[in-house]
N, C-alpha and C positions, 0 to 999 in steps of 0.2 A: 504493500499499500504505499502509495506516494503521497505525501505532505507538502502543502505549500503553506508558506506563512507570511502575509503581507504586512508591511509596517510604512510608518512614515505620513499616514494621512494627517488631516488637521484641518483647522481652520485659517484662510490666508485672506488678506487682502486682495482684491482686485489689481493686477500687475507683479505681484509677488510670485514667489517661487515654491515649490515644492519637491521631494526626491522620494520616489517610493522605492521600496524594496521587495523583493520576492526569494525567500531561503526556501532551496528544495530540500529534500530529506534524502535525496539521492544526487549522485555526481553527474552534471548536466552537458559534460563535455560533447557527447555524443546524441543528446537529445533533439529531434529533428526542430522542432519551433518552440517559442515561447513566447507569450504575448500578452498584453494588459487588454483588458476589455472592463467598459464601465457601465453602469446602469442609473439613470436619474431616475426621479418618482414618477411612475407613471409612464416611462419609456421603458422600449425593449432594451435588451444589452447588446453594447455595439463594441465593434472593434475598435481600439486606439491605436496600438503599434504593437507590432510583431518582430520578432528576429529569429533568425534560422541558425543551423548548428555554423553554417557557413560564414556567418556573420551577416547575411543579406539583411536588410529592414524593410518593413512597409508600415505606412503609417495613415490614418484619417486623415482626410482633407482637411478637417476642423482643427487638427493639431500641427500640422505641417508648418515647421519653422519653429514651433516653439515648445515641443517635447521633442525628447530624445531617448531613446531604448538602447540599455546595453547590459550586456552580461558579463560575469566574472566566473568563467569556470572553476578557477582556484577555490572559490568561495562558494560555488552552487548558489550563485545569486543573479538575479536579474532587476536591473535599475529602470526606472523611469523617469527621467529628469523633465519636471514642469516649469516652465519659465512663462512668464506673461500671462499670468491665469487671469480666466476670464469668469465670471458667474454663470454662464452656461456649461464650465467644464465641473459644476458641483454634481458629485456622483457617488456612488458605491465604485471603487477601483478593484476589480479583480484579476489575479495571475492565473495564467493557464498553460499547461504544460501539453504536449502531444507529441507523441510519439508512436510510430507503428508498431514498436516492439513491446513498449512500455504503456501506452493507452493513454487517455485522457484524463486531465485532473486539474481540479479548480481550488483555488483557496477560498476562505471564507471573507474575504474582502476587507477594505480599509476605506474609510469615509473622506472625502475632501470636500469642503464647505468653501467656496469662495464669494467673500461677500463685497458687495458694490461699495 
């Protein structure tokens, strides 16, 4: 059973920054992809950013240029650096791990609130 633990959420003013962390209970070196998703109240969960084992990244249009996803394989941790935060970024942020051998796992989420 893989565990993903998110941290780093909180309350921040618009224009501010936060860095989310997702610590995995397994070695992530060869994991196909890890990503961050978010879900705002009353809305569907949406992809924010994803990073592959090869280091390729993809971002939602709404966060391009403001958010950066990275991974530290030595620490089995994925990060999401969020800059220039907007009230529209307010949501619960979830870490996801997907691998054809290991399976598909989610963390319990961390709440980000951006005040105007």
